[in-house]
N, C-alpha and C positions, 0 to 999 in steps of 0.2 A: 504494500500500500504506500510506503514511503516514496518509492521510485515514481509512482503515479503522481503523487503530490508534487514532487520536485519538478516533474515535467510541466506543471502549470506555470512555473515562473519564467520559462523561456517562451515568451509570446510568439516569436517567429517560428519556433520548432515544436510547439506543443501539438502532438497528434490528436489529442482530444478536441482541442479548439478547432483544428482544421477539419476534422470529420464532422463534428457537430454543427459547425458553421454551414456545411453543405447539406446535411440531412435535417437540420432543425427548422427548415422552412415549413410552410403549410402543406406542400404538395409532394415532396420527394419520397417520403415513406409510402404515401398512397400509390404513387406511380410504381415503386418497387414491388409493393404487394400485388398490384394489378398484373404487372408483367411476370412476377414470380408465380402467379397462379395459372399461367398459360403454358401449355406444352409446346405450342408453336409460336413463331414470331407474330406480332400483333400490329395491326395498322393503327395509325395515329387516331383516326376517328373512333375506333373501337376503344382505345384507351380513354379518350375524352368522354365517350358515352358511359363507360364503366364507372369513372370517377364522378361524373354528373355535373358538378358545379364549378369545374375549372374552365377558365377561358382558353381559347386557342393560343393566345400569346403566352400565358403562364405555362401551359403544357409544353409549348415549344422551348421556352427558356429552361424549364425543369428537365426536359429530356436532354437538351444540349449539355447542361451541367452534369447530369448523371453519366452521359456519354464521355465527357471530358475526364471524369474520375474513373472511368473504366467499369462502371456498374451496369451500364446499359450499352447494347450495341445497336447500330443503325445500319440498315441496308437499303440503298436506293436502287430501284429498278428503272432503267431508262425506257419507259413505256409512255404511251399517250392514252389516257392521262397518267402522269407520273405516279408511281407507287413507292411508298416508303414503309418499311416494317421495322419494329423495335423488338428487342428481346433482352431478357436479363442475362448478364454474363455470369461466368462461374464466380467471379469476385462478388458480384451483386447477390447471387444465390447464397454465398457463404454468410451474408449479412442477414438473410431472412430469419433464421432461428432466433437471432437477437431481437429483431423487430417483432417477431411473434411473442417473445417473452415480454417485451415492453407493452405490446397491445393487450396481452392477457392481464398484466398488472394494472393497466389503465382501466380495463373493463371491470376487474375485481374491485378496484378502489374508487371508482368514479363517484359513487353515492356518498362515500365518506368525504371525498374532496369537495363535492358540491355543498354538503352541509357546512363544512368548515369555511368555505368561501362566503356562504350566506351569513354565517355568524360573524365573520370578519367585516363584511360590508355593514352589518347592523351596528357593530362597535364603532366603525368609522363615522357613521352617520350620527351616532349618539354623542360622539366626542366633539 
């Protein structure tokens, strides 16, 4: 544990900061879960449809970021109309069990967190 804490102090080389910065946005984990649940490469519109409330621009930005980190692969087919498919990489798939653990923890504890948030807001309003 001490080595992990020491890594926090080097802002430029902290692996935790670098990874969480990329995965801590609103969409990256949802995109990884979506692609990780597919056996075959998935087209852009299918990913967008599965997530539901993501804009085309945000999905494009998120996919590019995940591709840059090697978590998602992109294949462009020079057809008319153009076809692009996305798939989770082995590196991205290796992250899925950790995402599943976090998602399970969130589902298990969301009621307790919601109650605590509500209590916190009530205290803030009273003060």
